[in-house]
N, C-alpha and C positions, 0 to 999 in steps of 0.2 A: 364541697370544694374540690374541684378537679385537680389532680396531680399527675405528673409524668415522671418517668424514670428512664435512665440510660444505663445499660450494663456494658462496661468495657471489659472484654475478656482478654487476659494476658497469656493464653496458651501459646506455645511455640509451634503448634501444628496448624498449617493453613487449612481453610475449607477446601473441599467438603468433608474432610476426615472428621471423625468423631472427636469430641473433646470433653474430658471430665470437668474442666473449669467452666466450659460453656454450659454443660448440663446443670451444674449447681447454680450458675448465674441465672439460667432460665427458670430454675425452681424458685429462686428468690423473686423473679419477676412474676411468676404465677401466683406466689403468695401475696405479692403487692396488689395484684389484680383483685384480690378479695377485699381490699380496702379502697377500691375505686381508683387505682393507679394504673395508668397505661404506660407502655414503654417499648423499647426496642433494644436489640443486642448488636454490638459491634465487636467483631473479632479483630483485634488490632493488627495481628500479623498479616491479615489480608490487605492491609493498606500501607502505603509508602510513607510511614511516619518518620520524618528525618530526625537525626539526633540534634540536640540544641536546647536552649532555654528561652527561645523567642516565640512569640505568637505565630509567626510565619517564617519558616526557614527558606522559603522560596524554592524555585526549581522543581515544581511538581509536588511539593510537600502536601501530604494528605491531612496533616493535623488541623489546619484551619477549619475544614468542614466538620471534623470530629469535635473540635472545640465548640463550634456553633451548637452542636447537639448537647454537649455538656452544659453550656450556658442556658439552653432552652429547657433543660430538665430541672425538676425540683429535687430529685434523688439520684445520686450517682452510686452505682454498684460496681465495685472493682473486684473482679473475679480472677484469681491467679492460681497457678500450680506452685508447688514448692520445688525448687531445684537447688540442691546443695544447701538446704536449710534456709534458702532465701526466696523472696518473690522472683518471678521470672524476669529476665532482662527486658522483655517486651513491656511488662508492667512497670518496671523502673523507668523505661523511656517515657511512658505516659506521665509518670510523676515529674520527670525532668521538664517535660513540656508544660505541665501545669504550673511550674515555677514562674512562668511568665505572667501569671495572674497577679503576682505581687506588685506589678507595675500598672495594672488595669483597674480603674476605679469608676464609680458612678459620679453623678454631679454633686454628691454630698461627701465624696472622699472615701466611700466604702468599697472594699473589694467586690467585684462582680459575683464572686462565689459566696459572699456572706448571705445567709438565709437558705443556702442549699445544704442538704443532708447527704452524708456519704456513709456507706456501709461496705463491708468486705466479705468475700466468700473465698475460702481457701481449700484446695484439695491436694493430696499427695500420698505417696506410699512410703514416705519417710517422715521423721519427726520434724517439728518446726512450725506448726500452725500458730501458736501463740507468738513466737518470735516474728513470724511473717506479718501477722495482723498488727503487731505493735509498730513495726516499721511503716506499714501503710497508714495506720492511724496518725502517727506523728507527721508524716508528709502531708496528708490530706488536711489535717488541722492547720499546719503551717501556711497552706495556701488558701485558707478561708472557709473550708467546709466544717460543718458541725456533725459530730459523731454521737448518735443516740446511745443510751444504755443498752448493753448486750448487742453491740453493733457488728458482730461477726458470726457467721455460720461456717462450719468446716467439717471435713471428713479426712482423717488420716488413717491409712491402712497399716497393716502389720509392719513393724520395722524390718527393713531389707526385704520386704515382700514384693510381689509382682502384680497384685490385684489393683486395678484402677477403680475409681468411683463409678465410672460408666459401665463397669463389668458386673456390678452387684445386681442380684436378682430383684431387689427392692431397696428403697431408700431406708437406711436405718432410722428407727423411731427417734433416737436422740437428735440426729441431724435434721430430720423433718420438723421436729418440735422447735429446734433452735432457729431454723429458717423462718418458721411462722412468727416467732418472736421478733426476729430482726425486721421482718416486713411490717409487723404491727407497730413497733416502736418508730421505725423510719417514717411511716405514713403519719403517725401521730405528731412527731416532732416537725415534720415538714409543714403540716397544717398550722401548727403553733407559730412557726417562723413566718409563714406566709401572712398570717393575721397580725403578727407583732414583729416587724422587722427589727434588726439590730439598730440601735441609735447611731447617728452620725457622730464622728469624733469632734 
């Protein structure tokens, strides 16, 4: 059963500069490929995503095109850095835009995001990976996504350090193993939901 994934990267750094968040997001996508999942990466800061909680905020808003990719994918990967112990502002803006999905339903009254799986990837050189993933999980669940067991992979460097994930000589074994688990569980759950959709209310 073919599946697709979309990685939304919440780095504050525009392309073509390197990004630790994008690196980990792409590693999740590579791990998903081992389970016959194809996908793409969107660096949100490269697009004019307007603030708001509507599907389309008009005036050149880039979110509608990104939203179409979200709705076309079976798996959403939200990759964010930690800033001040929080998900990035860019990541939070994407969550605010996803709030509009609470008003969008199919012909049986189900949210369009029902049946879609969401996982999280977090990087930072400060503490807060668990707090950040908890914030993202709650928001994603609120707007209809399903979170699998062990649905987050992360790397956090030494407290008050200056080393970024992208600066490491190799991926730490613990992070690589967790990324593989996230991908395995996400693909498994997505196939289950594809075969057995949530019942209509």
